[in-house]
C-alpha positions in Angstrom: -81.2 -160.6 19.3 -83.8 -158.3 20.8 -83.9 -155.1 23.1 -84.7 -157.0 26.1 -81.7 -159.2 25.7 -79.5 -156.1 25.0 -80.9 -154.4 28.2 -80.2 -157.5 30.2 -76.7 -157.9 28.8 -75.9 -154.3 29.6 -76.9 -154.5 33.1 -75.0 -157.6 33.6 -71.8 -156.0 32.4 -72.4 -152.9 34.5 -73.0 -154.9 37.7 -70.2 -157.4 36.8 -72.3 -160.0 38.6 -75.3 -162.1 37.5 -76.9 -162.1 41.0 -76.7 -158.5 41.5 -77.9 -157.8 37.9 -80.9 -160.1 38.5 -81.7 -158.4 41.7 -81.5 -154.9 39.9 -83.6 -156.1 36.9 -86.1 -158.0 39.4 -86.0 -161.2 37.5 -84.9 -164.6 38.5 -81.2 -165.4 38.0 -81.9 -168.6 35.9 -84.2 -166.6 33.7 -81.5 -163.9 33.3 -78.8 -166.6 32.6 -81.1 -168.2 29.9 -81.5 -164.7 28.2 -77.7 -164.2 28.0 -77.1 -167.8 26.8 -79.7 -167.3 24.0 -78.1 -164.0 23.1 -74.6 -165.8 22.8 -76.1 -168.6 20.8 -77.8 -166.3 18.5 -74.7 -164.4 17.7 -72.4 -167.4 17.8 -69.9 -166.0 20.1 -69.0 -166.0 23.8 -69.9 -162.7 25.6 -69.0 -163.3 29.2 -66.3 -165.0 31.1 -67.4 -166.4 34.5 -65.1 -166.3 37.4 -65.2 -166.5 41.3 -65.9 -162.7 41.6 -68.7 -162.6 39.1 -68.5 -162.0 35.3 -66.6 -159.9 32.9 -67.0 -159.2 29.1 -64.9 -161.0 26.6 -63.4 -159.0 23.6 -66.7 -159.7 21.8 -68.7 -158.8 24.8 -67.0 -155.4 25.2 -67.8 -154.6 21.4 -71.4 -155.7 22.0 -71.6 -153.6 25.3 -70.5 -150.4 23.5 -72.9 -150.9 20.6 -75.8 -152.0 22.9 -75.4 -148.8 24.9 -75.7 -146.9 21.7 -78.8 -148.8 20.5 -80.6 -148.6 23.8 -79.6 -144.8 24.1 -81.0 -144.3 20.6 -84.2 -146.1 21.2 -84.7 -144.1 24.5 -84.0 -140.9 22.6 -86.5 -142.1 19.9 -89.2 -142.7 22.5 -88.7 -139.2 24.0 -88.8 -137.5 20.6 -92.0 -139.3 19.7 -93.4 -138.0 23.1 -92.3 -134.4 22.9 -95.5 -133.1 24.3 -95.4 -135.6 27.2 -94.4 -134.2 30.7 -91.0 -135.2 31.7 -90.1 -136.0 35.3 -86.8 -136.2 37.2 -86.0 -137.6 40.7 -83.4 -135.4 42.3 -81.4 -136.1 45.4 -79.7 -133.5 47.6 -77.9 -133.8 50.9 -79.5 -132.3 54.0 -77.2 -129.2 54.1 -77.8 -128.6 50.4 -81.5 -129.0 50.7 -81.5 -126.4 53.5 -79.4 -123.9 51.8 -80.2 -124.2 48.1 -83.0 -126.7 47.6 -85.9 -124.0 47.5 -83.9 -121.8 45.1 -83.1 -124.7 42.9 -86.6 -126.0 42.7 -88.0 -122.5 41.9 -85.5 -121.8 39.2 -86.0 -125.1 37.5 -89.8 -124.7 37.8 -89.7 -121.3 36.2 -87.8 -122.2 33.1 -89.2 -125.8 32.7 -92.7 -125.7 34.0 -93.4 -128.9 32.0 -90.8 -130.8 34.2 -92.1 -132.7 37.4 -89.3 -132.7 39.9 -89.3 -134.9 42.9 -86.7 -133.9 45.6 -85.1 -136.4 48.0 -82.9 -135.6 51.1 -80.3 -138.1 52.2 -76.5 -138.2 53.1 -74.2 -138.4 50.2 -73.3 -142.1 50.1 -76.9 -143.1 50.5 -77.7 -140.8 47.4 -74.9 -142.6 45.4 -76.5 -145.9 46.3 -79.9 -144.7 45.2 -78.5 -143.4 41.9 -76.7 -146.8 41.3 -80.1 -148.6 42.0 -81.9 -146.2 39.5 -84.0 -145.0 42.3 -82.8 -141.4 41.6 -82.0 -139.7 38.3 -79.8 -136.9 39.4 -77.9 -136.2 42.6 -75.9 -133.3 44.3 -73.6 -135.2 46.5 -70.0 -135.1 47.8 -67.3 -137.4 46.8 -69.2 -139.3 44.1 -67.1 -142.3 42.7 -66.9 -143.2 39.0 -69.5 -145.8 38.3 -70.5 -147.7 35.0 -73.6 -146.2 33.4 -73.3 -142.9 35.2 -71.8 -139.5 34.6 -70.6 -136.8 37.1 -69.4 -133.2 37.0 -67.2 -131.7 39.8 -68.9 -128.3 40.8 -67.6 -127.2 44.3 -65.2 -127.8 47.2 -66.2 -127.2 50.7 -64.0 -127.1 53.8 -64.7 -128.9 57.0 -64.8 -127.1 60.5 -64.6 -128.3 64.1 -68.0 -127.9 65.7 -68.4 -127.4 69.4 -70.9 -126.3 72.0 -71.1 -122.5 72.4 -69.1 -122.5 75.7 -66.2 -122.5 73.3 -66.5 -118.9 71.7 -63.1 -119.3 69.9 -63.7 -119.1 66.1 -60.1 -119.0 65.0 -58.7 -121.6 62.8 -57.6 -124.7 64.5 -54.9 -127.3 63.3 -56.0 -130.7 62.5 -53.8 -132.1 65.3 -55.6 -129.9 67.8 -59.0 -130.8 66.4 -58.3 -134.5 67.0 -57.5 -133.7 70.7 -61.3 -133.4 71.3 -63.5 -136.5 71.8 -65.3 -136.6 68.6 -68.8 -137.4 67.4 -68.6 -138.6 63.8 -70.9 -140.2 61.2 -70.9 -143.8 60.0 -67.8 -145.2 58.4 -69.1 -145.1 54.9 -69.9 -141.4 55.2 -67.4 -139.2 53.1 -66.7 -136.9 56.0 -65.8 -139.7 58.2 -63.5 -141.3 55.6 -61.8 -138.0 55.1 -61.1 -137.6 58.7 -60.0 -141.0 59.2 -57.7 -141.0 56.1 -56.0 -137.7 57.0 -55.6 -139.0 60.6 -53.8 -142.0 59.2 -51.5 -140.1 56.9 -50.5 -137.9 59.7 -50.0 -140.7 62.2 -52.8 -139.3 64.6 -55.4 -141.3 66.5 -59.1 -140.4 66.6 -60.8 -140.2 70.0 -64.2 -141.4 68.8 -66.8 -140.7 71.5 -69.9 -141.7 69.5 -70.9 -142.8 65.8 -74.2 -141.2 64.8 -75.7 -141.8 61.3 -77.8 -138.5 61.6 -76.3 -135.1 61.0 -79.0 -133.6 63.2 -78.1 -136.2 65.7 -74.6 -135.1 65.8 -75.4 -131.4 66.1 -77.7 -132.1 69.1 -75.0 -134.3 70.9 -72.4 -131.8 70.3 -74.6 -128.9 71.6 -75.3 -130.8 74.8 -71.9 -132.2 75.8 -68.2 -131.9 75.8 -67.6 -134.0 72.5 -67.0 -132.0 69.2 -68.0 -132.8 65.6 -66.1 -132.4 62.3 -68.6 -131.3 59.8 -69.0 -129.2 56.6 -69.7 -125.7 57.5 -72.9 -125.8 55.4 -74.5 -128.3 57.9 -74.2 -126.0 60.9 -75.0 -122.5 59.3 -78.4 -122.1 61.1 -77.0 -123.2 64.4 -73.9 -120.9 64.3 -76.2 -118.0 63.3 -78.5 -118.8 66.3 -75.6 -119.1 68.6 -76.3 -122.9 69.7 -73.1 -124.1 68.1 -69.6 -122.7 67.3 -67.4 -123.6 64.3 -63.6 -123.2 63.6 -61.9 -123.7 60.3 -59.6 -126.8 60.3 -56.1 -126.0 58.8 -52.8 -127.7 58.6 -54.1 -129.5 56.6 -57.4 -128.2 55.4 -60.0 -130.8 55.1 -61.8 -130.3 51.8 -64.5 -132.4 50.0 -65.8 -132.1 46.4 -69.5 -131.7 45.4 -70.6 -133.3 42.2 -73.8 -133.2 40.1 -74.1 -136.8 39.1 -76.7 -138.6 36.9 -77.9 -141.6 35.0 -78.0 -142.2 31.2 -81.8 -141.4 31.5 -81.0 -138.0 33.1 -78.5 -137.3 30.4 -81.2 -137.5 27.8 -83.6 -134.9 29.6 -84.5 -132.2 27.3 -84.6 -129.9 30.4 -81.0 -131.0 31.5 -79.3 -127.8 30.2 -81.9 -125.9 32.4 -81.2 -127.9 35.5 -77.5 -127.5 34.9 -77.9 -123.7 34.7 -80.0 -123.7 38.0 -77.4 -125.8 39.8 -74.5 -123.4 38.6 -76.6 -120.5 39.9 -77.1 -122.2 43.2 -73.5 -122.6 43.6 -73.1 -118.9 44.0 -75.7 -118.9 46.7 -73.9 -121.7 48.5 -70.5 -120.0 48.3 -72.0 -116.8 49.7 -73.6 -118.8 52.6 -70.4 -120.5 53.8 -68.3 -117.4 53.8 -65.0 -118.4 52.3 -65.1 -122.0 53.2 -66.5 -123.0 49.9 -64.8 -122.9 46.5 -66.6 -123.1 43.2 -64.7 -125.1 40.4 -64.3 -124.0 37.0 -66.9 -125.3 34.5 -66.0 -128.6 32.9 -67.4 -131.3 30.7 -69.1 -134.1 32.8 -67.0 -137.3 33.3 -68.9 -140.3 32.0 -68.2 -143.9 32.7 -70.7 -145.8 30.5 
């Protein structure tokens, strides 16, 4: 049994699929299978059950998985402690609206308190940030509706209400019911987007039908189309702050029911071992105050809580 075999085994269990694990590890599947077989033979136990959906750990496999995670984390921690003078780095992903509202503040706060930390910022929609985190392309993300996932942790920080966005010909800013909002022809993001999912789920629960005019992956594209035509959008208020202030778009809070999504700080095991993680968390908490002030009553910070971890 060696560290490479343990690393491969942990990745297979987390992926629940040999092909997916091989792709993520960037090795050939037969080579991965051989390493797992050698690990099983060396220990004298069967670690994985193969089935049509992929693989799952046996009772012995579950025990080894838990211990292997501890061993690999301890090895990583030891490496970090032996390189205390080395410069840490973190790849941090934010949504477009968060990048605009709190991105500069967040980067400055972290840089001031952790000048040794190299921070790389990435801007993308929430579900794409989640994908990047799972592929180990990012270490930390601030994204909405982050699901539980093996090998990652998450902390709920904030809840934000959605608004009906229209061209400025509609000057009414009073709250609008969800039923009335759906009477508009709508421009919405792609189906995997959290906003789209929430709108469709709520419509189904209330027996309502969407009038989907266009499906657009880009938030900026949605805003441009709404500003130019009769169709409306349903978006978080934070994404249209600048346009509402400039008078190019109008926004109305949606009520009965309120559509609300949750913002999470989520990270990998590597991010959990960063010496600067407490500084990053403090900077994120301070940025939530800025975010709340910006969205004027349509955002709701959540009480501090321990991160939820699914390792």
